[in-house]
Each structure stands twice: as structure tokens, then as C-alpha cells.
N, CA, C and O of each residue as an XYZ file, in Angstrom:
580
protein
N     -28.999    -10.984     16.353
C     -27.546    -12.070     16.601
C     -27.510    -12.083     15.540
O     -28.454    -12.025     14.753
N     -25.759    -12.210     15.210
C     -25.652    -12.105     13.843
C     -25.200    -13.178     12.605
O     -24.155    -13.827     12.645
N     -25.932    -13.224     11.783
C     -25.781    -14.791     10.968
C     -24.127    -14.065      9.769
O     -23.828    -13.027      9.178
N     -23.673    -15.128      9.960
C     -22.765    -15.427      7.970
C     -22.967    -16.029      7.810
O     -23.081    -17.066      8.463
N     -23.283    -15.598      6.096
C     -23.769    -16.586      5.497
C     -23.076    -17.582      5.113
O     -23.364    -17.872      6.274
N     -22.379    -18.517      4.632
C     -21.275    -19.401      3.709
C     -21.764    -20.407      3.315
O     -22.224    -21.532      3.514
N     -21.349    -19.130      2.299
C     -21.742    -20.037      0.775
C     -20.672    -20.660     -0.805
O     -19.892    -20.148     -1.608
N     -21.451    -22.444     -0.459
C     -20.415    -23.123     -1.391
C     -21.083    -23.393     -2.954
O     -22.225    -23.823     -3.113
N     -20.255    -23.096     -3.939
C     -20.642    -23.345     -5.281
C     -21.000    -24.260     -5.935
O     -22.218    -24.218     -5.758
N     -20.756    -25.309     -6.764
C     -21.012    -26.672     -7.453
C     -19.158    -27.652     -7.181
O     -17.936    -27.512     -7.135
N     -20.545    -28.805     -7.064
C     -19.566    -29.988     -6.209
C     -18.996    -29.691     -5.000
O     -19.519    -30.510     -4.244
N     -18.040    -28.838     -4.180
C     -18.610    -28.924     -2.567
C     -19.535    -29.848     -1.793
O     -19.111    -30.204     -0.693
N     -20.529    -30.224     -2.113
C     -21.220    -31.063     -1.783
C     -20.224    -32.666     -1.539
O     -20.078    -33.353     -0.528
N     -19.761    -32.804     -2.736
C     -18.894    -33.783     -2.634
C     -18.033    -34.148     -1.788
O     -17.412    -35.205     -1.674
N     -18.029    -32.901     -1.005
C     -16.653    -32.501     -0.205
C     -16.329    -34.087      0.897
O     -17.314    -34.383      1.573
N     -15.539    -34.686      1.013
C     -15.106    -35.967      1.633
C     -14.521    -36.888      0.887
O     -13.567    -37.567      1.266
N     -15.332    -37.000     -0.762
C     -15.346    -37.946     -1.104
C     -14.803    -37.324     -3.347
O     -14.603    -38.052     -4.320
N     -14.786    -36.290     -3.266
C     -14.223    -35.821     -4.241
C     -12.545    -35.232     -3.713
O     -12.302    -34.561     -2.710
N     -11.632    -35.703     -4.677
C     -10.005    -35.677     -4.748
C     -10.080    -35.152     -2.984
O     -10.772    -34.251     -2.508
N      -9.378    -35.818     -2.476
C      -9.557    -35.972     -0.631
C      -8.032    -34.818     -0.823
O      -7.535    -33.815     -0.312
N      -7.852    -35.589     -1.677
C      -5.770    -35.045     -1.451
C      -5.981    -34.035     -2.109
O      -4.810    -33.660     -2.144
N      -6.667    -33.067     -2.821
C      -6.728    -32.006     -3.103
C      -7.257    -31.264     -1.691
O      -6.420    -31.004     -0.826
N      -8.608    -30.945     -1.495
C      -9.782    -31.133     -0.938
C     -10.282    -31.424      0.569
O     -11.196    -31.100      1.327
N      -8.671    -32.549      0.531
C      -9.569    -33.174      2.761
C     -10.173    -34.264      2.209
O     -10.623    -34.523      1.093
N     -10.054    -35.000      3.527
C     -11.204    -36.148      3.587
C     -13.077    -35.272      4.554
O     -14.034    -35.818      5.103
N     -12.833    -34.236      4.365
C     -13.572    -34.232      5.436
C     -14.925    -33.645      4.857
O     -14.767    -32.772      4.004
N     -16.633    -34.085      5.282
C     -17.054    -33.031      4.101
C     -17.824    -31.543      5.204
O     -17.530    -31.108      6.317
N     -18.913    -31.151      4.143
C     -19.478    -30.285      5.211
C     -20.078    -29.915      6.156
O     -20.053    -28.810      6.697
N     -20.912    -31.230      6.523
C     -20.961    -31.170      7.701
C     -20.125    -30.773      8.920
O     -20.279    -30.136      9.962
N     -18.934    -31.623      8.134
C     -17.933    -31.948      9.494
C     -17.549    -30.283      9.661
O     -17.542    -29.720     10.755
N     -17.203    -29.545      8.239
C     -16.883    -27.336      8.181
C     -18.588    -26.943      8.791
O     -18.693    -26.067      9.649
N     -19.194    -27.290      8.540
C     -20.425    -26.409      9.739
C     -19.861    -26.890     10.854
O     -18.924    -26.152     11.158
N     -20.037    -28.146     11.922
C     -19.227    -27.945     13.348
C     -18.454    -27.184     12.929
O     -18.957    -26.061     12.922
N     -16.952    -27.199     12.375
C     -16.114    -25.880     12.871
C     -15.838    -24.922     12.981
O     -15.078    -24.377     13.782
N     -16.549    -24.481     12.004
C     -17.579    -23.243     11.917
C     -18.236    -22.766     13.127
O     -17.557    -21.865     13.619
N     -19.480    -23.057     13.927
C     -20.461    -23.463     14.583
C     -19.770    -23.060     15.740
O     -20.027    -22.058     16.408
N     -18.054    -24.653     16.142
C     -17.583    -24.182     17.499
C     -16.729    -22.890     17.362
O     -16.583    -22.313     18.440
N     -15.994    -22.163     16.056
C     -15.119    -21.116     15.789
C     -15.928    -20.042     16.189
O     -15.354    -19.046     16.630
N     -17.665    -20.059     16.091
C     -17.950    -18.474     16.020
C     -18.135    -17.896     17.880
O     -17.879    -18.556     18.888
N     -18.599    -16.629     17.794
C     -18.532    -16.449     19.315
C     -20.161    -16.619     19.443
O     -21.114    -16.660     18.665
N     -19.909    -16.708     21.112
C     -21.289    -16.928     20.799
C     -22.828    -16.186     21.112
O     -22.853    -15.694     22.241
N     -23.982    -16.030     20.409
C     -24.255    -15.405     19.633
C     -24.595    -14.824     18.021
O     -25.526    -14.273     17.434
N     -23.476    -15.228     17.779
C     -23.073    -15.430     16.055
C     -24.290    -16.912     15.674
O     -24.917    -17.744     16.330
N     -24.143    -16.642     14.594
C     -25.254    -17.884     13.126
C     -24.184    -18.062     12.519
O     -23.566    -17.192     11.905
N     -23.754    -19.679     12.693
C     -22.925    -19.544     11.368
C     -24.295    -20.808      9.918
O     -24.235    -22.037      9.953
N     -25.540    -19.838      8.644
C     -25.834    -20.127      8.155
C     -24.971    -21.118      6.627
O     -25.019    -20.475      5.578
N     -24.550    -21.954      6.563
C     -23.855    -22.923      5.650
C     -24.839    -23.379      4.378
O     -26.022    -23.643      4.593
N     -24.260    -23.451      3.030
C     -25.580    -23.680      1.872
C     -24.416    -24.151      0.984
O     -23.223    -23.850      0.938
N     -25.085    -24.879      0.395
C     -23.942    -24.744     -0.307
C     -25.403    -25.599     -2.201
O     -26.340    -26.398     -2.184
N     -24.967    -25.075     -2.963
C     -25.560    -25.478     -4.960
C     -24.483    -25.604     -5.924
O     -23.438    -25.171     -6.410
N     -25.220    -26.300     -5.896
C     -24.360    -26.619     -7.271
C     -24.971    -26.027     -8.670
O     -24.492    -26.428     -9.731
N     -26.419    -24.720     -8.658
C     -26.818    -24.026     -9.266
C     -26.875    -22.411     -9.464
O     -27.912    -21.899     -9.044
N     -26.222    -21.812     -9.858
C     -25.499    -20.903    -10.386
C     -26.889    -19.438     -9.823
O     -26.894    -18.675     -8.856
N     -27.517    -19.559    -10.566
C     -29.015    -19.310    -10.560
C     -29.522    -18.890     -8.500
O     -30.136    -17.924     -8.046
N     -28.872    -20.196     -7.726
C     -29.426    -20.499     -6.596
C     -28.633    -19.287     -6.017
O     -29.162    -18.263     -5.585
N     -26.720    -19.645     -6.084
C     -26.284    -19.079     -5.034
C     -25.785    -17.454     -5.329
O     -24.974    -16.862     -4.617
N     -26.569    -16.778     -6.741
C     -26.939    -15.816     -6.870
C     -27.967    -14.498     -6.350
O     -27.878    -13.274     -6.254
N     -29.213    -15.808     -6.024
C     -30.107    -14.774     -4.918
C     -29.688    -14.884     -3.671
O     -30.015    -13.987     -2.895
N     -28.936    -15.914     -3.221
C     -27.973    -16.005     -1.593
C     -27.530    -14.677     -1.401
O     -27.804    -13.797     -0.585
N     -26.340    -14.816     -2.921
C     -26.275    -13.339     -2.222
C     -26.670    -12.086     -2.809
O     -25.667    -11.373     -2.790
N     -27.808    -11.357     -3.410
C     -28.844    -11.080     -2.775
C     -29.984    -10.939     -2.183
O     -30.759    -10.010     -2.414
N     -30.193    -11.932     -1.302
C     -30.484    -12.125     -0.345
C     -29.871    -11.347      0.854
O     -30.562    -10.532      1.465
N     -27.925    -11.720      1.364
C     -26.846    -11.070      1.863
C     -26.897     -9.539      1.776
O     -26.556     -8.945      2.799
N     -27.279     -8.786      0.684
C     -27.290     -7.807     -0.105
C     -28.076     -6.487      0.462
O     -27.767     -5.358      0.843
N     -29.320     -7.301      0.296
C     -30.601     -6.764      0.772
C     -30.955     -6.269      2.236
O     -31.373     -5.175      2.612
N     -30.472     -8.121      3.369
C     -30.116     -8.009      4.825
C     -29.084     -7.645      5.628
O     -29.057     -7.698      6.858
N     -27.772     -7.072      4.482
C     -26.552     -6.909      4.966
C     -25.700     -7.533      6.121
O     -24.885     -7.064      6.915
N     -26.382     -9.182      5.823
C     -25.353    -10.356      6.081
C     -23.977    -10.361      5.811
O     -23.880     -9.985      4.643
N     -22.471    -10.664      6.425
C     -21.612    -10.792      5.971
C     -21.426    -12.019      4.933
O     -22.302    -12.849      5.174
N     -20.699    -12.376      3.999
C     -20.236    -13.531      3.615
C     -19.068    -13.928      3.201
O     -18.273    -13.271      2.529
N     -18.913    -15.306      3.704
C     -17.643    -15.944      3.235
C     -18.733    -16.892      2.278
O     -19.876    -17.265      2.541
N     -17.618    -17.184      0.689
C     -18.027    -17.443     -0.630
C     -17.030    -18.209     -1.392
O     -16.317    -17.787     -2.302
N     -17.077    -19.417     -0.886
C     -16.043    -20.872     -2.257
C     -17.097    -20.560     -3.080
O     -18.221    -21.025     -2.896
N     -16.724    -19.544     -4.289
C     -17.773    -20.140     -5.542
C     -16.616    -21.286     -6.413
O     -16.748    -21.652     -7.581
N     -16.143    -21.456     -6.010
C     -15.967    -23.785     -6.989
C     -15.709    -22.941     -8.314
O     -15.045    -21.927     -8.528
N     -16.512    -23.776     -9.132
C     -15.997    -23.269    -10.511
C     -16.354    -22.035    -11.067
O     -15.753    -21.416    -11.945
N     -17.383    -21.731    -10.481
C     -17.467    -20.074    -10.947
C     -16.842    -19.727    -10.744
O     -16.620    -18.896    -11.625
N     -15.853    -19.667     -9.763
C     -14.522    -18.668     -9.953
C     -14.107    -17.679    -10.252
O     -13.746    -16.621     -9.735
N     -14.256    -18.476    -11.903
C     -13.057    -18.667    -12.909
C     -13.992    -17.701    -14.084
O     -13.256    -17.050    -14.826
N     -15.336    -17.545    -14.317
C     -15.612    -17.299    -15.307
C     -17.328    -16.369    -14.729
O     -17.521    -15.311    -15.327
N     -18.488    -16.794    -13.605
C     -19.185    -16.190    -13.858
C     -18.809    -14.584    -13.581
O     -17.997    -14.123    -12.779
N     -19.805    -13.802    -14.653
C     -19.797    -12.509    -14.101
C     -20.889    -12.905    -13.991
O     -20.779    -13.694    -14.930
N     -22.337    -13.128    -13.506
C     -23.210    -13.221    -12.627
C     -23.083    -13.155    -11.830
O     -23.780    -12.271    -11.331
N     -22.185    -13.881    -10.863
C     -22.230    -14.174     -9.847
C     -21.287    -13.128     -9.096
O     -21.300    -13.059     -7.867
N     -20.323    -12.173    -10.019
C     -19.067    -11.641    -10.164
C     -20.387    -10.466     -9.046
O     -20.435    -10.251     -7.835
N     -21.316     -9.939    -10.293
C     -21.564     -8.596    -10.271
C     -22.875     -9.198     -9.088
O     -23.967     -8.665     -9.287
N     -22.846     -9.886     -8.312
C     -24.209    -10.346     -6.933
C     -23.118     -9.964     -6.148
O     -23.113     -8.811     -5.716
N     -21.841    -11.004     -5.780
C     -21.103    -10.335     -5.368
C     -20.904     -8.621     -4.871
O     -20.898     -8.166     -3.728
N     -20.795     -8.112     -5.808
C     -20.391     -6.691     -5.982
C     -21.665     -6.081     -4.554
O     -21.599     -5.386     -3.540
N     -22.807     -6.935     -5.370
C     -24.279     -5.925     -4.540
C     -23.927     -6.177     -3.258
O     -24.854     -5.852     -2.515
N     -22.832     -6.691     -2.565
C     -22.748     -6.782     -1.167
C     -21.788     -6.407     -0.624
O     -21.641     -6.333      0.596
N     -20.395     -5.895     -2.110
C     -19.167     -5.412     -1.058
C     -19.330     -3.498     -1.550
O     -18.701     -2.632     -0.942
N     -20.377     -3.157     -2.843
C     -20.504     -2.053     -2.922
C     -20.636     -1.008     -1.953
O     -19.899     -0.025     -1.868
N     -21.914     -1.360     -1.009
C     -22.453     -0.465      0.296
C     -21.304     -0.732      0.865
O     -22.066     -0.208      1.678
N     -20.135     -1.028      1.360
C     -19.556     -2.071      2.184
C     -19.547     -2.963      2.759
O     -18.488     -3.224      3.330
N     -20.257     -3.540      2.858
C     -21.174     -4.447      2.551
C     -19.557     -5.845      3.094
O     -18.434     -5.532      2.697
N     -19.688     -6.993      3.810
C     -18.402     -7.987      3.231
C     -18.632     -9.194      2.589
O     -19.780     -9.634      2.519
N     -17.629     -9.825      2.081
C     -17.935    -10.748      1.167
C     -16.424    -10.896      1.576
O     -15.796     -9.858      1.785
N     -15.747    -12.209      1.714
C     -14.923    -12.971      1.906
C     -15.273    -13.991      0.963
O     -16.366    -14.554      0.895
N     -13.903    -14.262     -0.023
C     -13.856    -15.209     -1.239
C     -13.073    -16.145     -0.253
O     -12.460    -15.697      0.715
N     -13.140    -17.514     -0.577
C     -12.107    -18.853      0.133
C     -11.784    -19.770     -0.753
O     -12.356    -20.061     -1.804
N     -11.220    -20.031     -0.469
C     -10.930    -21.569     -1.167
C      -9.684    -22.660     -0.466
O      -8.553    -22.493     -0.009
N     -10.553    -23.779     -0.664
C      -9.700    -25.025      0.410
C      -8.027    -25.129     -0.709
O      -6.965    -25.567     -0.264
N      -8.159    -24.781     -1.679
C      -6.696    -24.984     -2.324
C      -6.520    -24.183     -2.729
O      -7.305    -23.241     -2.841
N      -5.034    -24.269     -3.238
C      -4.561    -22.765     -3.486
C      -4.394    -22.407     -5.611
O      -3.450    -22.792     -6.301
N      -5.546    -21.658     -6.080
C      -6.171    -21.746     -6.837
C      -4.957    -21.446     -7.982
O      -4.939    -21.828     -9.152
N      -4.039    -20.707     -7.325
C      -2.744    -20.228     -8.165
C      -1.304    -21.549     -8.378
O      -0.652    -21.676     -9.415
N      -1.085    -22.495     -6.921
C      -1.083    -23.436     -7.496
C      -0.950    -24.539     -8.129
O      -0.010    -25.324     -8.007
N      -2.606    -24.733     -9.378
C      -3.385    -25.754    -10.049
C      -3.163    -25.254    -11.028
O      -2.285    -24.399    -11.138
N      -3.768    -25.584    -11.821
C      -4.292    -25.170    -13.195
C      -4.634    -24.034    -13.643
O      -5.554    -23.315    -13.252
N      -3.554    -23.784    -14.848
C      -3.964    -22.026    -15.532
C      -5.277    -21.855    -15.691
O      -5.651    -20.765    -15.256
N      -5.806    -22.273    -15.980
C      -7.525    -21.917    -15.726
C      -8.054    -21.396    -14.858
O      -8.806    -20.427    -14.960
N      -7.689    -22.057    -13.700
C      -7.879    -21.178    -11.828
C      -7.074    -20.677    -11.511
O      -6.602    -20.952    -10.408
N      -6.653    -19.940    -12.110
C      -4.721    -18.871    -11.864
C      -6.566    -17.255    -11.425
O      -6.557    -16.407    -10.533
N      -7.821    -17.532    -12.564
C      -8.076    -15.976    -12.699
C      -9.871    -16.263    -12.090
O     -10.663    -17.190    -12.262
N      -9.952    -14.805    -11.253
C     -11.193    -14.890    -10.277
C     -11.789    -13.637    -11.133
O     -11.174    -12.676    -11.595
N     -13.085    -13.927    -11.193
C     -13.479    -12.855    -12.015
C     -14.655    -12.595    -10.759
O     -15.859    -12.488    -10.992
N     -14.145    -12.531     -9.624
C     -14.891    -12.726     -7.600
C     -13.565    -11.981     -6.835
O     -13.693    -11.515     -5.703
N     -12.566    -11.936     -7.413
C     -11.459    -11.474     -5.919
C     -11.546     -9.829     -6.332
O     -11.930     -9.086     -5.429
N     -11.285     -9.344     -7.364
C     -11.709     -7.418     -7.331
C     -13.179     -7.027     -6.783
O     -13.060     -5.829     -6.527
N     -14.497     -7.408     -6.469
C     -14.936     -7.008     -5.901
C     -14.978     -7.923     -4.180
O     -15.684     -7.551     -3.243
N     -14.328     -8.761     -4.159
C     -15.044     -9.118     -3.583
C     -13.873     -8.757     -1.309
O     -12.855     -9.427     -1.136
N     -14.203     -8.045     -0.459
C     -13.495     -7.442      0.799
C     -11.671     -8.321      0.868
O     -10.615     -7.743      1.124
N     -11.816     -9.465      0.622
C     -10.150     -9.713      0.941
C     -10.715    -11.375      0.157
O     -11.863    -11.765     -0.056
N      -9.595    -11.947     -0.076
C      -9.597    -13.244     -0.249
C      -8.778    -14.219      0.811
O      -8.082    -13.565      1.587
N      -8.722    -15.644      0.995
C      -8.125    -16.751      1.453
C      -8.257    -18.094      1.404
O      -9.256    -18.755      1.687
N      -6.935    -18.557      0.937
C      -7.130    -19.920      0.275
C      -5.531    -21.182      0.199
O      -4.300    -21.163      0.224
N      -6.160    -21.690      0.144
C      -4.645    -22.279      0.581
C      -4.799    -23.813      1.716
O      -4.522    -25.006      1.842
N      -5.562    -22.450      2.420
C      -5.209    -23.037      3.797
C      -6.897    -24.968      4.225
O      -7.199    -25.499      5.294
N      -7.063    -25.062      3.750
C      -7.719    -26.606      3.611
C      -9.533    -25.559      4.404
O     -10.073    -24.504      4.072
N      -9.842    -26.568      5.446
C     -10.995    -25.791      6.076
C     -10.483    -24.587      6.975
O     -11.342    -23.900      7.528
N      -8.960    -24.242      7.183
C      -8.440    -22.729      8.090
C      -9.177    -21.737      6.950
O      -9.866    -20.837      7.430
N      -9.094    -21.822      5.414
C      -9.384    -20.960      4.926
C     -10.730    -20.242      5.207
O     -10.948    -19.057      4.955
N     -11.711    -21.222      5.830
C     -13.191    -20.397      6.216
C     -13.245    -19.830      7.640
O     -13.870    -18.924      8.191
N     -12.082    -20.987      8.106
C     -11.983    -20.105      9.937
C     -11.453    -18.790     10.181
O     -11.781    -17.997     11.065
N     -10.357    -18.635      9.035
C      -9.368    -17.385      9.411
C     -10.699    -16.284      8.310
O     -10.481    -15.076      8.214
N     -11.673    -16.767      7.761
C     -12.336    -15.772      7.468
C     -13.043    -15.164      8.258
O     -13.201    -13.980      8.556
N     -13.693    -16.655      8.747
C     -15.678    -16.320      9.796
C     -14.458    -14.935     11.798
O     -14.831    -14.065     12.585
N     -13.291    -15.597     11.565
C     -13.010    -14.895     11.980
C     -12.375    -13.202     11.969
O     -12.347    -12.439     12.934
N     -11.897    -12.927     10.553
C     -12.004    -11.304     10.513
C     -13.408    -10.768     10.065
O     -13.480     -9.545      9.939
N     -14.565    -11.526      9.800
C     -15.804    -10.925      9.307
C     -16.137    -10.557     11.222
O     -16.232     -9.374     11.550
N     -16.240    -11.349     11.996
C     -16.585    -11.064     13.521
C     -15.059    -10.367     14.307
O     -14.832    -10.046     15.474
N     -14.379    -10.336     13.307
C     -13.144     -9.053     14.331
C     -13.945     -8.330     13.730
O     -14.814     -8.061     14.560
N     -14.252     -7.706     12.507
C     -14.307     -6.351     11.936
C     -16.002     -5.902     11.967
O     -16.451     -4.942     11.341
N     -16.542     -6.515     12.546
C     -18.485     -6.581     13.173
C     -18.232     -6.120     14.929
O     -19.195     -6.041     15.692
């Protein structure tokens, strides 16, 4: 049974209450339900969130070791975490899939959000569509498998 790791970085555990005008009013449980409903029969969604950079890197190592595709919202780590970037490259360099997603469009926000150290090693980037960013990433992962 194929498993997709849906990994979320800092502050995304506050979805639903954190800046709903930017990130929407639904929480991670709602995202899990939407992705589970979108996934084809036989596919498993393993959605995780952490505020800890080291834990997120460990999850990427797990994906690299298992060959699991990853949908990654690195959140604030997007802009500066070279450790996370190197771990993401471990997933994609051998031909694995890692799609970077963002709920909002970082390029329409503050200037510091315009830079992603992850995008250069990601298989693709989907941003600005709220939960649909994740859903579109999932459809791409499933379609390319």
C-alpha cells in the first residue's frame, strides 16, 4: 500500500486560528480528511506537523530511506534552512518525489518570503491555493506513480 508523507513545518499546527485571512480557517484535521478523501483506494496519507527543524529533517531521512513520496510545506524553514534543503535533496536526487507546497503565495507577501532554499531541489512547487495546493500535489504524486 503506497504511503505519501505530508510533512508540515513550524506554526502549521495552529491552522484554523493563525491568520485565517492568510491561511484559511480549517485545521490540520480538516486537511487530513480532505487528502484522505482525495487519495485513491489503497493509498495512505501520513500527515505530520512539527515546529522542530531536526524532527522534520528526520522525517525526510525516513522518506529517503523508504522511497516514500513527500508533500512538504516547510513553512518558515523554506527561507533559510539549508539542513532541510539538504535532507530534501536526499529524497529527490535518487529520483524520488518531493513537492513543496504553500497555502499562500509567498511571492505576493513580504520580500523575505520570496526566497525558497527548498525549491531548487524539489520535484515541483505548488503555492497559493490553500488546501488545494496539497490536493494538487497529491494528484501529481498519484499520477506519477
